[in-house]
C-alpha positions as CSV (number, residue, x, y, z in Angstrom):
1,M,103.6,122.0,174.4
2,L,105.9,119.0,174.1
3,C,109.1,119.7,172.2
4,H,110.8,117.0,170.2
5,N,114.4,117.4,168.9
6,L,114.6,114.4,166.6
7,P,118.1,112.9,166.3
8,S,117.3,111.1,163.1
9,T,118.3,112.6,159.7
10,D,116.2,110.1,157.8
11,P,113.5,112.1,156.0
12,F,111.2,109.1,155.7
13,F,111.2,108.5,159.4
14,N,111.0,112.2,160.3
15,L,107.9,112.8,158.1
16,A,106.3,109.7,159.5
17,A,107.0,110.9,163.1
18,E,105.1,114.1,162.3
19,E,102.2,112.2,160.9
20,Y,102.1,109.7,163.8
21,L,102.1,112.3,166.5
22,F,99.5,114.3,164.6
23,R,97.1,111.5,164.2
24,N,97.7,109.4,167.3
25,R,98.3,111.9,170.2
26,T,96.2,114.7,171.6
27,E,98.9,117.0,173.0
28,D,100.4,120.1,171.3
29,F,103.9,119.5,169.8
30,L,106.9,121.2,168.4
31,I,109.1,118.9,166.3
32,L,112.5,119.9,165.1
33,S,114.6,117.9,162.7
34,I,117.3,117.9,160.0
35,N,117.0,115.6,157.0
36,D,119.4,114.0,154.6
37,P,119.3,115.5,151.1
38,S,115.8,115.0,149.8
39,V,113.1,116.7,147.8
40,I,109.8,117.0,149.6
41,I,106.7,117.6,147.5
42,G,103.2,118.7,148.5
43,K,100.4,116.1,148.7
44,H,98.7,117.3,145.5
45,Q,101.7,117.7,143.3
46,V,103.3,115.7,140.4
47,A,106.7,114.4,141.5
48,H,108.3,114.5,138.0
49,R,107.0,118.0,137.3
50,E,108.4,119.4,140.5
51,S,111.8,117.7,140.7
52,D,114.5,117.5,138.1
53,T,114.2,113.8,137.5
54,R,117.6,113.4,135.9
55,F,119.5,115.2,138.8
56,V,117.6,113.5,141.7
57,T,117.9,110.1,140.1
58,Q,121.6,110.3,139.3
59,G,122.2,111.9,142.7
60,N,120.2,109.3,144.6
61,I,118.1,112.1,146.1
62,P,114.7,110.7,147.2
63,V,111.5,112.5,146.3
64,I,109.0,112.1,149.1
65,R,105.4,113.2,149.3
66,R,104.2,114.8,152.5
67,I,100.6,114.8,153.8
68,S,100.3,118.6,153.6
69,G,99.6,120.7,150.5
70,G,101.7,123.5,149.2
71,G,104.8,123.5,147.0
72,T,108.1,121.6,146.8
73,V,111.1,122.2,149.1
74,Y,114.6,120.8,149.2
75,H,116.1,119.5,152.5
76,D,119.7,118.8,153.5
77,H,121.9,119.0,156.5
78,G,122.0,122.8,156.3
79,N,118.2,123.0,156.6
80,V,116.2,122.9,159.9
81,N,112.7,121.7,159.8
82,F,110.1,122.7,162.3
83,C,106.6,121.3,162.8
84,F,103.8,122.6,165.1
85,I,101.0,120.2,165.9
86,L,98.3,122.1,167.8
87,N,94.7,121.5,168.7
88,S,92.4,124.0,167.0
89,T,90.6,126.4,169.3
90,G,88.0,127.6,166.8
91,G,88.0,130.1,164.0
92,T,89.9,129.6,160.8
93,Q,92.1,126.5,161.1
94,V,94.3,127.3,158.2
95,D,96.2,130.3,159.5
96,F,99.8,130.7,158.3
97,R,100.3,134.0,160.0
98,K,99.4,132.6,163.4
99,Y,101.7,129.6,163.1
100,T,104.7,131.4,161.6
101,Q,104.6,134.2,164.2
102,P,106.5,132.1,166.9
103,V,109.2,131.4,164.3
104,I,109.4,135.1,163.3
105,E,109.8,135.9,167.0
106,F,112.5,133.3,167.5
107,L,114.4,134.7,164.5
108,G,113.9,138.2,166.0
109,S,115.7,137.0,169.1
110,L,118.7,136.3,166.9
111,K,118.4,139.8,165.4
112,I,117.0,138.4,162.1
113,K,114.1,140.4,160.8
114,A,111.8,138.0,159.0
115,V,108.3,138.7,157.6
116,L,105.5,136.5,156.1
117,E,105.1,137.3,152.5
118,G,102.4,135.8,150.2
119,K,100.6,132.9,151.6
120,N,103.3,130.8,153.1
121,D,106.9,132.2,152.7
122,L,109.1,133.7,155.4
123,K,111.5,136.2,153.9
124,A,114.4,138.3,155.0
125,D,115.3,141.4,152.9
126,G,113.0,140.1,150.2
127,L,114.6,136.6,149.9
128,K,113.0,133.4,151.0
129,I,114.4,131.6,154.0
130,S,111.4,129.4,154.8
131,G,108.5,127.6,153.0
132,N,105.5,126.5,155.0
133,A,102.5,124.1,154.6
134,E,99.6,123.0,156.7
135,H,97.3,120.0,157.1
136,I,94.0,119.7,159.0
137,Y,92.7,116.5,160.6
138,G,89.6,116.9,162.7
139,K,90.4,119.6,165.2
140,R,94.2,119.1,164.9
141,V,96.4,121.4,162.8
142,L,99.8,120.4,161.5
143,H,101.9,123.3,160.4
144,H,105.5,122.6,159.2
145,G,108.2,124.5,157.4
146,T,111.8,124.8,156.5
147,L,114.5,127.2,157.7
148,L,117.5,127.5,155.3
149,F,120.4,128.0,157.6
150,D,123.4,126.8,155.5
151,A,121.7,124.7,152.8
152,D,123.5,123.8,149.5
153,L,121.7,126.4,147.4
154,E,123.2,125.2,144.2
155,R,122.0,121.6,144.8
156,L,118.7,123.0,145.9
157,R,118.3,124.8,142.5
158,R,119.4,121.7,140.5
159,S,117.1,119.4,142.4
160,L,114.0,121.4,141.4
161,R,112.7,121.4,137.8
162,K,113.1,124.8,136.2
163,D,110.9,124.4,133.1
164,T,107.6,122.8,133.8
165,S,105.9,123.9,130.6
166,G,105.8,120.4,129.1
167,Y,103.5,119.2,131.9
168,V,99.7,119.7,131.5
169,T,97.9,118.9,134.8
170,K,95.5,120.3,137.4
171,A,98.1,119.5,140.1
172,I,99.3,122.2,142.5
173,A,102.3,124.1,141.2
174,S,105.2,125.4,143.2
175,N,105.9,129.1,143.4
176,P,109.6,129.5,142.9
177,S,111.3,132.2,144.9
178,H,114.8,133.6,145.2
179,V,116.3,132.0,148.4
180,T,119.0,132.8,150.8
181,N,120.6,131.2,153.9
182,I,120.3,132.5,157.4
183,K,123.8,131.8,158.4
184,G,125.2,135.0,157.0
185,R,122.6,137.0,159.0
186,T,123.5,135.8,162.4
187,F,126.7,135.5,164.5
188,G,128.1,132.8,166.8
189,I,126.1,129.9,165.4
190,G,128.3,127.6,163.4
191,D,126.0,125.1,161.7
192,A,122.4,123.9,161.4
193,R,122.6,121.6,164.3
194,E,123.6,124.4,166.6
195,F,120.9,126.5,165.1
196,K,118.3,123.8,165.8
197,E,119.5,123.6,169.4
198,K,119.1,127.4,169.8
199,M,115.6,127.1,168.5
200,L,114.8,124.3,170.9
201,E,116.3,126.3,173.8
202,Y,114.2,129.3,172.8
203,F,110.9,127.4,172.8
204,L,111.7,125.5,176.0
205,G,112.0,128.9,177.6
206,A,108.3,129.5,177.2
207,E,106.0,128.6,180.1
208,G,104.4,125.2,179.8
209,N,106.8,123.8,177.2
210,T,108.8,120.7,178.1
211,K,111.3,118.5,176.3
212,A,109.9,115.1,175.0
213,H,111.3,111.9,173.5
214,L,109.8,109.2,171.4
215,T,109.3,105.9,173.2
216,T,110.6,102.6,171.8
217,V,107.1,101.6,170.9
218,E,106.5,104.9,169.1
219,E,109.7,104.5,167.2
220,K,108.6,101.1,166.0
221,L,105.2,102.4,164.9
222,I,106.7,105.3,163.2
223,N,109.2,103.0,161.3
224,S,106.2,100.9,160.2
225,L,104.4,104.0,158.9
226,A,107.6,105.1,157.1
227,D,107.8,101.7,155.4
228,T,104.2,101.4,154.4
229,R,103.7,105.0,153.2
230,Y,106.8,107.2,152.8
231,H,109.1,104.6,151.3
232,T,106.6,103.5,148.7
233,W,106.4,104.4,145.0
234,E,102.6,104.3,145.3
235,W,102.6,107.2,147.7
236,N,105.5,109.3,146.4
237,Y,104.8,108.9,142.6
238,G,101.5,106.9,142.1
239,Y,99.4,109.1,144.4
240,G,99.9,112.3,142.4
241,P,97.3,113.8,140.1
242,E,97.1,112.7,136.5
243,Y,99.1,114.6,133.9
244,V,100.1,114.8,130.2
245,L,103.8,115.4,129.2
246,N,104.5,116.9,125.8
247,N,108.1,117.1,124.9
248,S,110.3,117.6,121.8
249,F,114.0,116.5,121.8
250,E,116.8,115.1,119.8
251,I,118.4,111.6,120.2
252,G,121.1,110.4,117.8
253,N,120.7,113.4,115.5
254,C,117.0,112.5,115.0
255,N,114.2,114.7,116.2
256,Y,111.3,113.3,118.2
257,T,108.1,114.5,119.8
258,C,106.4,112.5,122.6
259,N,103.0,112.7,124.2
260,I,102.7,110.7,127.4
261,S,99.4,110.5,129.4
262,V,99.9,109.3,133.0
263,K,97.3,108.5,135.7
264,G,98.2,107.0,139.1
265,G,101.9,107.1,138.0
266,I,101.1,104.6,135.2
267,I,101.4,105.5,131.5
268,R,97.9,105.3,129.9
269,E,98.8,106.5,126.5
270,F,102.2,106.8,124.9
271,E,102.8,108.5,121.5
272,L,106.2,109.0,120.0
273,E,106.8,110.5,116.6
274,G,110.0,111.1,114.7
275,S,112.2,109.9,111.9
276,G,114.6,107.9,114.0
277,P,114.6,104.2,115.1
278,L,112.9,105.0,118.4
279,A,109.6,105.9,116.7
280,Q,109.4,102.9,114.5
281,N,106.8,100.1,114.8
282,G,104.3,102.3,116.7
283,I,105.6,101.3,120.2
284,N,103.2,101.6,123.1
285,F,104.2,101.5,126.7
286,S,100.7,101.7,128.2
287,G,100.7,100.0,131.7
288,T,104.4,101.0,132.4
289,R,105.2,103.1,135.4
290,H,106.4,106.5,134.3
291,M,109.8,106.0,135.9
292,P,113.3,106.2,134.2
293,E,114.2,102.6,135.1
294,D,110.8,101.2,134.0
295,L,110.8,103.0,130.7
296,L,114.4,102.1,130.0
297,R,113.6,98.5,130.6
298,A,110.5,98.7,128.4
299,F,112.5,100.1,125.5
300,H,115.2,97.4,125.9
301,Q,112.5,94.6,126.0
302,K,111.4,95.8,122.6
303,K,115.0,95.6,121.3
304,I,115.2,99.3,121.0
305,N,118.5,100.8,122.0
306,I,118.4,103.9,124.1
307,S,120.9,105.2,126.7
308,G,120.3,105.7,130.4
309,E,121.0,109.3,129.8
310,D,118.6,109.8,127.0
311,I,115.7,108.2,128.9
312,F,115.4,111.4,130.9
313,K,114.1,113.2,127.8
314,F,110.8,111.4,128.5
315,F,110.4,113.3,131.8
């Protein structure tokens, strides 16, 4: 197995690197990385339903869709990401127990007892330390996951939407769990980078595993994939399943109820009822992207005053 320790902390590049090696190479890989703060959603999820749109927008935290299914996770410099890319040898290709076992054994080498609970969570003492997801392409299996070493758990909680009841959709929903960091469970490892190095060292100690590096050509191709997929609104927001948002709120001491139908990230139907000025003249924003800046611009184009803060009540 070829082991990559990616120096980049760019989540767009690192997700693209996983996909590139998965689809364009035939070897087995382990890829380790640390990302800048970001919210990573599953392939079949609704971005606004999973992330707290207000918090991530105001905090400039990107929401990025990955190619695997499963739920939403938060990344930052205290979180180590691992990715196994392996050729399937027959039998059931989707096998979370098989692909998390090496990670459990690595954690065991640090005297951390972790177990797989449910379908895809690694837990220690009943608290989640790792979320996992998989994707199949031909006879290739991509299994990737997180390891919360010293993540900002408060920022993690605020980045993810707590109340999703307003969203009606067939999209995959996340399964929220109580989380904890690994750092307090091990000694002598100061930060996530050192933890990542320990993990690399552990796997390089296995027979047949060697350290690998991306070539200049591969880096160029990965950057191109990051630009054409992972940086795009069409992938991160437009690709998601259709949904309807029903919400009631107050703006300027007036009560409103909105019903917004969205497909391909675009508003198809927009209904707003209430006694205040926002609801007058039967406004219709069909054809507008369901994004804060687009909806704010649409209100202003119709000479309707609404604040940048209040626009988040439509999410």
